[in-house]
MARNU-904842 format. One record per atom (N, C-alpha, C): x, y, z; residue in one letter. Coordinates in steps of 0.2 Angstrom, whole numbers, plus 5000, padded with zeros to 4 digits. Layout:
BEGIN
XYZA/...
This chain:
BEGIN
544857445569X/544957445560X/545657415558X/545757385553X/546257365550X/546057395542X/546757405539X/546857415533X/547557395529X/547757375525X/548157395517X/548557395511X/548957405512X/549457435504X/550157415506X/550157425500X/550957415497X/551357495495X/551857495498X/552457545496X/552657535491X/553257565486X/553657545480X/554257585484X/554857565485X/555457595489X/555457685488X/555257685483X/555057775482X/554857785485X/554157765489X/553457795490X/553657775497X/554157735498X/554357735505X/554557795510X/555157795504X/555857845506X/555057935506X/554657935503X/554258005503X/553857985509X/553857925511X/553357915517X/553857935524X/554257915523X/554857925528X/554958015530X/555258015523X/555358095524X/554858145526X/554158135526X/553658165527X/553758165538X/553758095537X/553858075546X/554158115550X/554658105546X/555158115549X/555258175551X/555158255546X/554958315544X/554358335551X/553958295552X/553758315555X/553658295562X/554258255565X/554458235570X/554558315577X/554158315582X/554458385585X/555258415588X/555458365587X/556258375591X/556758365582X/556258365580X/556758395570X/556758445570X/555958475573X/555958525570X/556158605575X/556258575583X/556658625585X/557258605583X/557758565583X/558558575580X/558458605573X/558058605567X/558058625564X/558158715564X/557458725569X/557258785571X/557758825576X/558158785581X/558458835587X/559058815586X/559358775583X/560158745582X/560358715578X/560658645579X/560858605573X/560758565570X/560358535562X/560058495562X/560158465556X/560658435556X/561358375551X/560858335545X/560858345538X/560758305534X/561258265531X/561058205535X/561958165529X/561758155524X/562258135519X/561858115512X/561658045513X/561158025506X/560657955507X/560357995506X/559757925502X/559557905494X/558557955499X/558557915505X/558157915509X/558257995512X/558858025515X/558758075517X/558658155514X/558758105508X/558658165502X/557658185501X/557558145502X/556658165502X/556658195510X/557058155514X/556858205522X/556958275519X/557658305515X/557658375517X/557158405512X/557058365507X/556358425500X/555858435507X/555558385510X/555058405515X/555458455521X/556058475524X/556258515527X/556258575524X/556458565517X/556558645513X/555858655510X/555558605511X/554858625507X/554958635499X/555458625494X/555558625485X/555758575483X/556058535479X/556058485475X/557058505477X/557458465476X/557858465474X/558358385470X/558858375469X/559158315464X/559558265468X/558858245470X/558958195475X/559258135474X/559158115467X/559758035467X/560658075469X/560858155467X/561658175467X/561458185474X/561058165480X/561158185487X/561358085491X/562158105487X/562258045489X/562958015490X/563257975493X/564057965491X/563957895488X/564057855495X/564057775494X/563457745490X/563157745486X/562457685484X/562657615484X/561757585482X/561857545477X/561457545469X/561757535468X/561357555457X/561757505456X/561157515448X/561257465445X/561557385443X/561457385451X/561457335454X/562057285457X/562457355458X/563257345460X/563357395467X/563757405473X/563957455477X/564357505472X/564357565474X/564657615468X/564657665472X/565057705471X/565057795473X/565057825469X/564557895471X/564757945466X/564957995466X/565258005461X/565958065460X/565858145464X/566258165467X/566158205471X/565858275467X/566158255461X/565858315457X/565058345455X/564858275457X/564058255454X/563658265458X/563858255464X/563258275472X/563258325472X/562558325475X/561958385478X/562458415485X/562458465485X/562658505491X/562358475496X/562558445500X/562458445507X/561958515509X/561458505514X/561358555519X/561158535526X/561258585530X/561458585536X/560858645540X/560358625542X/560058695545X/560458715551X/560358785553X/560658815559X/559758865562X/559758865564X/559258895568X/558858925561X/558658895558X/558258885552X/558358915547X/558958915546X/559358915541X/559558915536X/559358855529X/559758825528X/560558795524X/561258795527X/561858825526X/562258745521X/562458785516X/562758735511X/563458725510X/563358675519X/564058655522X/563958555521X/564758535523X/564558455524X/564658455531X/564458425532X/563958425543X/564758405546X/565358385542X/565758385546X/565958455551X/565758525545X/566058575547X/565958615551X/565158585556X/564858635560X/564858565567X/565458505568X/565558465572X/565658495578X/566058515578X/566258555585X/565858605588X/565358645584X/564658695586X/564058635588X/564258585590X/563758565589X/563458555598X/562858565599X/562758555607X/562058535611X/561758545614X/560958495617X/560458495613X/559958475610X/559558465607X/559858465597X/560358455595X/560458475589X/560558405589X/560458365580X/560358305580X/560758285573X/561058225571X/561058205566X/560558175562X/560558165554X/560458125550X/560558085546X/560558015549X/560957995545X/560957915543X/560757915533X/560757845530X/560957765533X/560357735533X/560957665533X/560757615529X/560957565528X/560857505522X/560657445525X/560557445532X/560257385534X/559957405540X/559357365540X/559257345548X/558757285550X/558757275558X/558357185557X/557957195564X/557757125566X/557257115570X/557457155577X/558057165579X/558257155585X/558357265586X/558257275580X/558457365582X/559257415577X/559357305575X/559957365575X/560057365570X/560857425567X/560757475560X/561457445557X/561257425550X/561957425549X/561957475544X/562657495544X/562857555538X/563557545534X/563357515530X/563957505526X/564557575525X/565157575522X/565957615524X/566057575518X/566057625512X/566857605508X/567357665511X/567557705514X/568257745512X/568357705518X/569057715518X/569357685520X/569457705530X/568957765529X/569257785535X/568257795538X/567957775535X/567457745538X/566757805536X/566957865531X/566557915528X/566257945536X/565557965535X/565157995539X/565057955548X/565057895547X/565057855551X/565857865557X/566357845551X/566957885554X/567057965559X/566957975558X/566758055558X/566558075562X/565758035565X/565458075573X/564958015572X/565057945574X/564757925577X/565157925584X/565857925586X/566157915592X/566057995595X/566258045590X/565858145594X/565458135597X/564558095591X/564158115594X/563858085599X/564158015601X/564257985608X/564758015613X/565058025612X/565458085617X/565058135619X/564658175614X/564158225617X/563558215620X/563658165618X/562458165621X/562058165617X/562358155611X/561758215606X/561658145603X/560858165597X/560658105598X/560758095591X/560558035588X/560858005579X/560157965576X/559857995571X/559157945568X/559157945564X/559257865562X/559457835556X/558657825553X/558457855546X/558057845544X/557857785540X/557657745539X/557757685534X/557157625532X/557157625525X/556657595525X/556757505526X/556057485528X/555957405529X/556157355523X/556357385518X/556657355511X/557157305513X/557757365517X/558157355519X/558257295526X/557757275529X/558157225533X/558157165534X/558857145534X/559257055533X/558957025544X/559256965541X/559156945547X/559556975552X/560256995553X/560556995558X/561057045555X/561157115557X/561657165558X/562357135561X/562257115566X/562557075571X/563157035566X/563057005567X/563256925561X/563356975555X/563156995550X/563757035543X/564157075544X/564157115550X/564557175552X/565057135551X/565157055554X/565857015556X/566157005550X/565857025543X/566057015538X/566257075534X/566557055529X/566757115521X/567357155525X/567357225522X/567957235522X/568357275520X/568957335517X/569057345512X/569757325509X/569957295512X/570557275512X/570757205515X/570057155517X/569957065518X/569657075513X/569257075508X/568957045504X/569257015499X/569256955494X/569756935490X/569356965484X/568856945481X/568256975476X/567757005478X/567557065474X/566857105471X/566657115467X/566057095466X/565657155461X/565657215459X/565957275459X/565757335463X/566357355467X/566157375470X/566657425477X/566757385480X/567257385486X/567357345492X/567057385498X/567157355502X/566657375509X/566457355515X/566557385520X/566457345526X/565557385528X/565657335536X/565157395538X/564957385546X/564857465548X/564957445553X/564157445558X/563757415563X/563357385565X/563057425573X/562657465572X/562657505577X/562057505582X/562157465590X/561457455591X/561157495597X/561257545596X/561057605600X/560757675597X/560757635591X/560357705585X/559857705585X/559257755584X/558857775587X/558357775576X/558157695577X/557957695567X/557157715569X/557057755562X/556657775560X/556357745555X/555557705551X/555657675546X/555057685542X/554357665541X/553857685538X/553457655544X/553557635550X/553157605554X/553057675560X/553757715560X/553857755563X/553657785562X/553657835554X/553057865551X/552357865551X/552257805552X/551357815550X/551257805558X/551457805564X/551357825571X/551557895571X/551957925569X/552057995571X/551558045565X/551458015561X/550958055558X/550158065560X/549957975562X/549057955562X/548957925569X/549557925572X/549357895580X/549057825578X/549157795571X/548957725571X/549557655572X/549457605574X/549857535575X/549757515564X/550557505566X/550857465559X/551157425559X/550857375554X/551457305556X/551757275547X/552157285547X/552457245541X/552557185540X/551957185535X/551857125532X/551957055527X/552157115525X/552757065518X/552957085512X/553457085508X/553957125504X/554157075497X/554157135495X/554557115489X/553957145483X/554157105474X/553657135469X/554357135461X/553757145461X/553957145452X/553757155448X/553757205440X/553457225436X/553357325439X/554157345442X/554057405443X/554257425453X/553657355454X/553557345464X/554357315467X/554657295464X/555357265467X/555757305471X/555857265478X/555857295484X/555157345488X/554757315486X/554157335489X/554157315496X/553757345503X/553457315506X/552457325507X/552157275511X/551657275511X/551357285519X/551057365519X/550857345530X/550257365529X/550357345536X/549557325539X/549557375544X/548757435545X/548957475550X/548257485555X/548157465560X/547657465566X/547557535568X/546857515571X/546557595575X/546057595573X/545857675576X/545157695577X/544957705568X/544357715568X/544057695558X/544257785556X/544057845561X/544457895557X/545357925555X/545457875559X/546257865558X/546457835554X/546257785552X/546357745546X/546357745542X/545757775539X/545657825536X/545757875535X/546057925538X/546457985535X/547157965535X/547357895535X/547957885534X/548157865527X/547257815526X/547557785519X/547257825514X/546857885516X/546657935512X/547257965509X/547857965515X/548658015515X/549057995510X/548757895510X/549457865508X/549157875500X/548757885498X/548257855491X/548357935488X/548458025491X/548358055486X/549158085490X/549458065494X/550258095493X/550658035494X/550557985495X/551257945494X/551257895486X/550557875486X/550557825478X/550757845473X/551257835469X/551257875465X/551957915463X/552357895467X/553057945470X/553557905463X/553857945458X/554157915455X/554757875458X/555157845453X/555557805455X/556157855454X/556757835458X/557357895457X/557757875452X/557957925448X/558157905441X/559157865444X/559257855439X/560257835439X/560557885440X/560957915443X/561657945444X/562357915443X/562457895439X/563257845441X/563757885437X/564357895441X/565057935436X/565057865433X/565557885427X/565757845422X/566157805427X/566157755424X/567057705428X/567357725424X/567357755417X/568257785415X/568357815420X/568057875421X/568457915425X/568457915432X/567857895435X/568057875443X/568757825445X/568857875453X/569557865456X/569357815460X/568857785461X/568657745469X/569057675466X/569157625472X/569557565471X/568757525470X/568857475464X/568257455461X/568357435457X/568157365457X/568257295451X/567957335444X/567857385444X/567657435438X/568357475434X/568457515438X/568857555439X/569357585433X/569257615431X/569557625422X/569357585416X/568857565417X/568357505411X/567957565410X/567757565402X/567057585398X/567057565393X/566457585390X/566257545383X/566157455383X/566557435378X/566157335378X/566857315384X/567057335388X/567557335394X/566657305400X/566257345398X/565957325405X/565157305405X/565057275408X/564457235409X/563957275407X/563457225402X/562857265400X/562457305405X/562357265411X/561857305416X/562057375419X/562957395414X/563257435418X/563257515413X/562857475408X/563057525403X/562357595401X/
């Protein structure tokens, strides 16, 4: 049996959140070791599922794409990060426990692009690479797993090609913040397709993308499997995923933001209408 449905970006994030939280290795790391939940909008949904309560998701970011530009949320407006250690949530930055990580510990890292070859693209606005600069080599050296939860709305032709461009000191002009990109060829990607397989044991394909009137960035999926499993999946999507509200915008005023950007220090009539 086959079934088709559409997911908005917020609905995709909720589905991915439930899927990641259901992974046995995630549950093991959360209860028995360290589970690091890096900042990012999709990770905010995962964190809600792991905590079993709501958080200020729009504040669980650092770099973000908002109001049509690359932007960085001010530190004072960010939701405190959460790191799980043996079942207890700790309000500490992931880097605070980096030297304590051992076998079975996992980092959840947000991403900005994926391609059909499984490459992951992570935008870096920090001149030292942010979370990627701090964690990528350290996790690889220890042989520990990093999972990149990312929605299919972020599918691009080639992450490898994209990562050859950009950079905070090489870009001549920008509308918004400056950034480079890391191409991760050996990361574990977790999309809506993985969430559906994890939760329901059915096969899913990315059928189409796009929309308007509130459906911008949507993905259309087709699932296939035994009738009972497909029916369970569709019922779950209808009851638990559809109708997930769009994230509100959380943006530091350009006038007070100290991050290098084409709008830095500007206010009021100096700003384009889409930033006001």
